[in-house]
C-alpha positions in Angstrom: 105.4 64.4 64.3 105.3 64.0 68.1 108.6 63.1 69.6 108.7 59.8 71.6 111.2 58.4 74.0 111.7 56.4 77.2 113.4 56.8 80.6 116.4 54.8 81.9 115.3 55.0 85.6 118.1 55.5 88.1 116.6 52.8 90.3 118.4 50.5 87.8 122.0 49.9 88.6 124.5 51.7 86.4 125.8 48.5 84.9 122.5 47.9 83.2 122.9 51.1 81.2 125.0 49.6 78.3 122.4 47.0 77.4 119.6 49.5 77.7 121.3 52.1 75.5 122.3 49.6 72.9 118.7 48.2 72.8 117.4 51.7 72.4 119.7 52.4 69.5 119.0 49.0 67.8 115.3 49.4 68.2 115.3 52.9 66.7 114.1 54.7 69.9 114.3 58.5 69.3 115.2 59.7 72.8 116.5 58.0 75.9 116.3 60.2 79.0 118.0 60.2 82.4 117.4 61.9 85.8 120.0 63.1 88.3 118.0 62.2 91.3 119.8 62.3 94.7 121.5 60.0 95.5 121.3 57.5 92.6 123.3 58.2 89.4 125.1 61.1 87.8 123.2 62.6 84.9 126.2 63.8 82.8 128.2 60.6 83.4 125.3 58.4 82.4 124.5 60.5 79.4 128.1 60.4 78.2 128.3 56.6 78.5 125.0 56.2 76.7 126.1 58.5 73.8 129.4 56.7 73.5 127.8 53.3 73.3 125.2 54.3 70.6 125.1 55.9 67.2 121.6 57.4 66.6 119.5 57.8 69.8 119.3 61.2 71.3 120.1 61.3 75.0 118.4 63.7 77.4 119.1 64.6 81.0 116.0 65.9 82.6 117.1 67.3 84.9 120.3 68.5 86.5 119.6 70.3 89.9 121.2 73.7 89.6 122.0 74.1 93.3 124.4 71.1 93.0 126.4 72.4 90.0 128.4 75.6 89.4 127.1 77.0 86.1 130.5 77.1 84.6 130.9 73.3 85.1 127.5 72.7 83.6 128.4 74.8 80.6 131.8 73.0 80.2 130.2 69.6 80.3 127.3 70.5 78.0 129.7 72.0 75.5 131.9 68.9 75.6 128.9 66.6 75.0 127.7 68.6 72.0 131.2 68.7 70.5 131.6 64.9 71.0 128.1 63.9 69.9 126.7 66.8 67.7 122.9 67.1 67.8 122.4 64.1 70.1 122.5 65.6 73.6 119.6 67.3 75.3 120.1 69.2 78.6 117.5 70.1 81.2 118.1 72.0 84.4 115.9 72.8 87.3 115.4 73.5 91.0 115.9 69.9 92.2 114.0 68.4 95.1 114.3 70.9 97.9 114.6 68.3 100.7 117.6 66.8 98.8 119.2 70.1 98.3 118.9 70.7 102.0 120.6 67.4 102.7 123.7 68.4 100.8 123.7 72.0 102.1 122.8 73.5 98.8 119.2 74.7 99.3 118.7 78.2 98.0 116.5 80.7 99.8 115.1 81.8 96.4 115.1 78.9 94.0 113.5 81.0 91.2 116.1 83.7 91.5 118.9 81.1 91.3 117.3 79.4 88.3 116.9 82.7 86.5 120.5 83.7 87.0 121.7 80.2 86.1 119.7 80.0 82.9 120.9 83.5 81.7 124.5 82.6 82.4 124.4 79.1 81.0 122.8 80.1 77.7 125.2 83.0 77.3 128.2 80.7 77.9 126.9 78.2 75.4 126.6 81.0 72.9 130.3 81.5 73.2 130.0 84.8 75.1 132.4 86.0 77.8 130.3 86.4 80.9 130.7 88.6 84.0 127.8 88.7 86.4 127.4 89.4 90.2 124.0 88.0 91.0 122.6 86.8 94.2 123.8 83.3 93.5 125.6 83.2 90.2 128.9 85.1 90.1 131.2 84.9 87.1 134.2 87.1 86.4 135.1 87.2 82.7 134.3 83.5 82.1 134.2 82.1 78.6 134.4 78.6 77.2 137.5 77.8 75.2 135.6 75.0 73.4 132.0 76.3 73.1 129.5 74.1 71.0 129.8 74.5 67.3 126.0 75.1 67.2 124.2 76.7 70.1 122.2 73.9 71.9 118.8 74.3 73.5 118.6 74.5 77.3 115.4 73.1 78.8 114.2 73.6 82.4 111.9 71.5 84.6 108.9 73.4 85.9 105.7 72.9 87.8 104.6 76.1 89.5 103.4 79.2 87.7 106.4 81.3 88.5 108.8 78.7 87.2 106.7 78.0 84.1 106.7 81.8 83.2 110.5 81.8 83.8 111.0 78.9 81.5 109.1 80.7 78.8 111.2 83.8 79.3 114.7 82.3 79.9 114.8 78.7 78.6 114.4 77.0 75.2 112.0 74.4 76.4 110.1 73.0 79.4 110.1 69.6 81.0 106.8 68.6 82.7 106.4 65.8 85.3 104.7 62.4 84.7 101.6 63.5 86.6 100.8 66.3 84.2 97.4 65.8 82.7 96.4 67.0 79.2 94.7 69.9 80.9 97.8 70.5 82.9 99.8 70.7 79.7 97.4 73.3 78.3 97.7 75.4 81.4 101.4 75.1 81.4 101.6 76.3 77.8 99.5 79.4 78.7 101.9 80.3 81.5 105.0 79.6 79.3 103.6 81.8 76.6 103.0 84.6 79.2 106.7 84.4 80.0 107.7 84.3 76.3 105.5 87.4 75.6 107.1 89.3 78.5 110.5 88.5 77.1 109.4 89.2 73.5 110.5 85.7 72.4 109.2 84.3 69.2 111.4 81.3 68.8 110.1 77.7 69.2 109.7 76.5 72.7 109.7 72.7 73.1 107.5 71.1 75.7 108.6 67.6 76.9 106.2 65.7 79.1 106.9 62.5 81.0 104.1 59.9 81.1 103.8 57.0 83.6 103.4 53.9 81.4 103.1 50.2 82.0 102.3 47.2 79.7 101.9 43.5 80.3 99.5 41.4 82.3 100.1 43.2 85.6 100.4 46.7 84.1 97.4 48.3 85.9 98.5 47.1 89.3 102.1 48.1 88.9 101.1 51.5 87.6 98.7 52.2 90.5 101.2 51.1 93.0 103.9 53.3 91.5 101.7 56.4 91.5 100.5 55.8 95.0 104.0 55.2 96.3 104.9 58.6 95.0 102.1 60.1 97.2 100.1 61.0 94.1 96.4 60.5 93.4 95.8 57.3 91.3 93.8 59.0 88.6 93.4 57.8 85.0 95.0 61.0 83.7 98.2 60.4 85.7 99.4 57.4 83.6 98.5 54.7 81.1 98.5 50.9 81.4 97.7 48.7 78.5 98.8 47.7 75.0 100.4 49.9 72.4 97.1 51.3 71.2 96.2 52.5 74.7 99.6 54.0 75.3 99.5 55.7 71.9 96.2 57.3 72.6 97.5 58.7 75.9 100.5 60.1 74.1 98.2 61.7 71.5 96.1 63.3 74.2 99.2 65.0 75.6 100.3 66.0 72.1 96.9 67.5 71.3 97.2 69.5 74.5 100.5 71.0 73.4 103.3 68.5 74.1 106.0 68.3 71.5 107.7 65.2 73.0 106.4 62.5 75.3 108.8 60.4 77.3 107.3 57.2 78.6 108.3 56.5 82.2 108.2 52.8 83.2 107.5 51.8 86.7 110.4 51.3 89.1 109.7 47.6 89.2 109.4 47.2 85.4 110.4 43.5 84.9 111.9 44.0 81.4 113.4 47.4 80.9 115.0 46.5 77.5 111.6 45.0 76.5 109.9 48.3 77.5 112.2 50.2 75.2 111.5 47.8 72.3 107.8 48.2 73.0 108.0 52.0 72.8 110.1 52.1 69.6 108.5 49.1 67.8 104.9 49.1 68.9 103.9 52.5 70.2 105.9 54.7 67.7 104.1 53.5 64.6 100.7 54.5 66.2 101.8 58.0 67.1 101.6 60.5 64.3 
């Protein structure tokens, strides 16, 4: 079965989160996702609150920008979430937007090198290993978690370019793709991910999560087009879906057929009823997605 979820957009004020999370839980939404976009809301703090206010929904952070966070801190926070809420937290890390990283003095000269070192160290720490490494960016001296997760969690990474997609296949447990990824883009991403997996001789499952721009309601097409154009993207039919549950389910299925394991529906920033959007995803779209 294709996984299905929705985004709590950081353009919403943090005080809206409680209602959104509880609505997601009550509606039976499978996954509620967050971003750590600069300079809106913290990913870990938002995820922790959502997990504490709910009982069933899985909560994803896609993604944490690695230049902003020491890998030991990310490992500690990830382990804490998994021990507090077993099986319900999903972590994604990635380069972050380079202009934002420059604003805070954290821009790396080689983002791919940083991400590779970070993924290797983070996954080792979450396996309960004691890690010493003297990389270009990641430096640890005998670091081990006193409270590692009881079960080793998956670590996903956001990726768009070929080098990062291959790296994700080699060094991560899953990949997060942006909302402008077309079905053909998913297929191409899978090929590059598989190249990295083959080079690393990995045979375990690699989950692909894809965001999808989505809007419903009487002004859905106009809101979706404005959203995509405001992001500086081409307003193409493959870059989102506007319409009723049937139309949205078909768009989800096209991504699943192309290789997506999970599709996370991303409402427009001006979505007039965020809680209603969550109920729409869980109650109307989910039954139509096999």
